[in-house]
N, C-alpha and C positions, 0 to 999 in steps of 0.2 A: 560851405560857409566858413568853417573853421580854417580851411586851407587858404581862402582869400584873406581872412584876418591874419593868418600867419605870414603870408607873403607881404602884406602891408606893413607888418610890424617887425619883421626880421630883415635888417638891411644887409648883413653879411651873407653873400650868396652861398658860401660853404655851410654856414650855420642854417640857412634856410633849407638847404637840401637835407640836412640832418633832421631838422624839425619835421619836414614833410615825410621823411622815411619813418620817423617815430609815429606820426599820425597814421601812416599806412599800416604799420605793424599793429597799432592799437585798434584801428577799425577792423582789421582782419581778425584779430583775436575776439573782438566783440561780436562780429557777425558769425564767426564759427561757434562761439559759445551759445549764441541765440539759436543757431541751427540745431545744436545738440539738445538744448532745452526743449525746443519745439518738437524734435523727434521723440524725446522721452515723454513729453506730454501726450503726443499722438499715440505712442505705444501704450501708455497707461490707460488712456480713454478707450483704445481698441481692446485691450485686455479686459477692461471692465465691461465693455459692450458684449464681448464674446462670453464672458462669465454669465452675464444676465441672460443672454440668448440661450445658453445651455440650460440655465435654470428654468426658463419659461418655454424653451424649444420653439421660439419664433425670432425672427429678425427684428431687432430694435433699430429705430432711427435714432440718430444722435439727438440728445436734448438740445433745445434752442440755445441755451446759454453756452453749451459746449461748442456748438457751431459758431456762435459769435466770437468766442475766444480764439478758435482756430482761424477764422477769417481775419481777425485783427492781427494775429501773429504772422499770418502770411503777408498781410499788407506791410507790417513793420519790417519783415524780412526782405520784401521787395525793395523798400526804400533804403534799407541798410546796404543791400547788394548794389543798388544803383549808386549810392554815395561812395561805396568802396571802389567801384569801377571808375568813378570820377577822380578819386584820389590817386588810384593807380595810374591813370592817364596823365594826370598832372605831374606825378612823381617821375614818370617816364620822360616827359618833355623837359623837365628841369635837370634830369640826370645827364 
C-alpha cells in the first residue's frame, strides 16, 4: 500500500526509484528486527519452560497466553515477509 502511494505521489522516475529503494531497506530492517525479537522471545519462553520442567521434572505445555503471543507474532511475521516480497518485486521491476 505504501508503495502504491509512493508511486502515485512521486512524479520524477529517478526519485521514485530512490524512494522505493528506501522503502525496501526500511521494510527489510523492520522484518529482520521483528525476526530477531521473535527468536529472542521464543528462546526466553523455551528457557523458562525448560527451567520449570527441570524443577518439576515433567514436561510443561506452553501457557495459553504464550501460545497466543507466538501465534500472533508468526502471523505478523508472515504478513511482513509477504509485504517485503512485494516491495522487492516492485523495486526489481522499476530498476
